[in-house]
N, C-alpha and C positions, 0 to 999 in steps of 0.2 A: 602216187596215184590215189592215196586215201585223203589227201589234203583238200577239204571241201572249199577252201579259199581260192584255189587255183582254177583258172580257166585253161582248158587243155584242147589243143587242136592237132589234128593229124592229117597227113596226106597219103592217099593210096594211089599207086601208079595205075596206068591203063591196063596192065596185066594183073591187077588185083593184089599187088604186093605192098604192104605198108612200107613207106620209105622215109618219111620225115615227120617230126613232131615238135611242138613247142608248148610251153606252159608258162603262164604269167599270173601275177597277182597285183592288185591295186594297193599301193602303199604311199601314204603322204602325197596324194595328188599325182602320183606317177605310176605307170605300169612297170613292174619289175619282171624282166624275163628270167625265169628260174631254170628253164631248160630249152635248148634249141639244138636239134640233132638231125642230120641227114645221113643215111647209110652211104658208105664210101662209094659203092658202085652206082649210086643214084645222084651223086653230086654233079652240079653243072647243068641239071635239067630244069631248074626253076622252081623246085619244090619249096625250098626255104623262102624264096621271094614270094611265092604264093601264100605261105604261112604269114609272112610279115604284112603283106597287103591285106589279108583277111583280118589279122590282128589290129591293124591300123583302122580298118572300117569299124571294128567293134569298139575301139577306143575313141571314136569321134564324139567326144563329150567335152563341153567347155570347162568342166571341173577337173579334167585330166590334162596336165601341162607337159607331159613328155614320157619317154620310155628310157629305162636304164637297165643295165645288166652288169654283173661281175662274172668273169670267166677266166679259165686257165689259159694263159698266153701261149702255152705250148701247142694249142690247137691252131695250126698254121692258117687254115682257111678262114677262120672266124673274124680276125681283126679286119682283113680286107673286105669281107662281105659286109660287115657292119659299117665300115667307112664308106663303101660305095653306096650304101643305103642312106647315108646322111648322118651317121653317128659320129660323135667325137670320141676317139678311142685313145686311151693312155694307161700307163701303169697306175695301179692303186697302191699308194705307199703307206696306207694306214691300217693294213690288215696284218694280224700277228697270230702266230701259233706258238704257244708256250708249253713246254713239257710240264705236266702237273707236278712232277717231283721237284722241279726247280722252285715252284711256288710254296709247296707245303712242307718241304724239308729244308727250309732255310732258317738260320738263327733269328732273322727278323720276324718270320712268321711265328716261330716259337714264342717270341716276346709278345706279339700281337694277340695270340690265342690266350695268353694269360691276363690280358687287360679287360677292363670294363669301360665301355664308351658312354660317358655321361650324356644324358638327355635323349638317348635313343635306345629302343629295344628292337631286336631283330627277330622276326618270326618267319618260318617257311610258309610258302603258299599252299602247302598241304593242310594248313590251318585255314579251312574254308571261310572263316569269318572275315578274313582280311582281303580276300580276292577282289570283291566288288570295289573296295576303296583303292586297291592297287590299279585296277583297270580305269577307274576315274582319274587317278593321278597321271597315268600314262596318256590318257586322252587330253588332259590339260596341258601336257608338254607338246601337243601337236602331232602325236603319233597315233595311228589307228591300231588299237589293241587286236583287232581281227587279223592284222597282218603278221602277228606273232606266230600263228600256226600252232602246232602242238609243242608244248614245253613241259618240262619236268617240274611239278609242284614241289618235289622233295629237294631239288637242287636250286630252286628259285626262292628269293627272300625279299622281304619288305622291311624297311627301317621305319619305325613308328615312334613319334615323340611322346612326351608325357601326357599330352592332351588327346592322344589317339589319332593324330594326323599322320598320314604317310609322308615321309620326307625323302624317300628314295627307294629304289628297288633294283634287283638284278634278276633278269629272266634268262634261264638256261635251258637248252634242249640237249638231249642225248643223241649223239650222232651214230654211235655204235656201242659195243660193249665197254669201251674205255673213254673215247673222246667226248668232250663237252663243248658246246658252242654257246657263247654269250650272245643272245639275240637282242637283248635290250639292257641298257644300264643307264640310270639317271639318278642324280641325288642333288639335294639343295646344297648351297654353299657351306657345307660342313664337312670337315675331314673326318669327324666322328662317324657320320653316316656312311661315308665311303669305306672306312676301315671296318666298320661293323658288318657291312654287306660282304666284303671280301673275306673276312675271317670266318663268317658264318658258312660261306661256301667251302672254304678250306677245311673247316671242321667236319662238314658233311662228307667231303671227299675222303678224309682220313677215317671217319667212322665206317664208311662203306668199303674202305681199302681199294679205292678206285684211283690209284696213283701211277698207273702205267701209261696212261694216254696223254693227250694234249688238251689244252684249253685254247680255243680259237675265238677271236673277237676283232671287231673293228674299233679303233680308237677314235671316237668322234671328237675328242678334245685331248689336249696334252696331259691333263691330270691323270687320266687312266693309265697310259703307258708309263708315265713318270712313277706312279705308284708301283707298277710291276718292276720297274728298274730298281726302286728302293728295296723291294722285298727280295729280289733275286740277286742283286748286286751285279747285274749284267747289262750291257748296252742294248738298247732297243733293236738295233740292226741285227742282233743275233737271232731275234725272233720274227723279224719282218718277213712276210711272204712276198717275195719279189716277183713271182711269176703271175700273180693275180693282176688282171687288167680290168678296166672300167670303161664301159661304153654308155654314152648318153646322147639322146636326141630330144630336143625341146620343140614343142609344137608352136 
């Protein structure tokens, strides 16, 4: 409710009772539905359809090419509703949840924490001097920095080369007292940058003794989850979130 990037719409029934709500954000030329809910005793009355119709009218812009959403597949009514509305719905196979302890308490991580990665220095975004350059770097990759929402500067890091240029960054948000979410991760074609970012995050987690929760992320490319496999010595399927589904509708 405090995220200023979200557009929020609600439906009130004829008897004055709030019954349905949606919230979405514009991200990389698509509207991403972050929330869609109808009270159980108000389902089947057309409230969610009204919300979608209203959202569609607000999104009638040539710069927006579709709507997508990620949701828990255990919500039985939602896949059918989205499919009937014209969404293509299927399982998302690239979302992972890794126990933090698996990452930070492994022999491989112990070795990485002792290494220096040449050609790159890693700094937290709590160092305000680097934030503007990081936002510029993110924009140049085609991602809208405004879509990141609130993130933790203490758990987010930038990799900077010897000339002061940003070569990669990891943006992390805090989900609750323990869990962390990687909302953005990108790096140039350099293993040193990737290793530097991951070990900086691990070092901060150990420093804050935040080792009881999970680290959740979407693996946009194979190198990220391969790195996790190397550190944890576990197969990726052990961490895959199978119940997450993905719906997308292109205009």
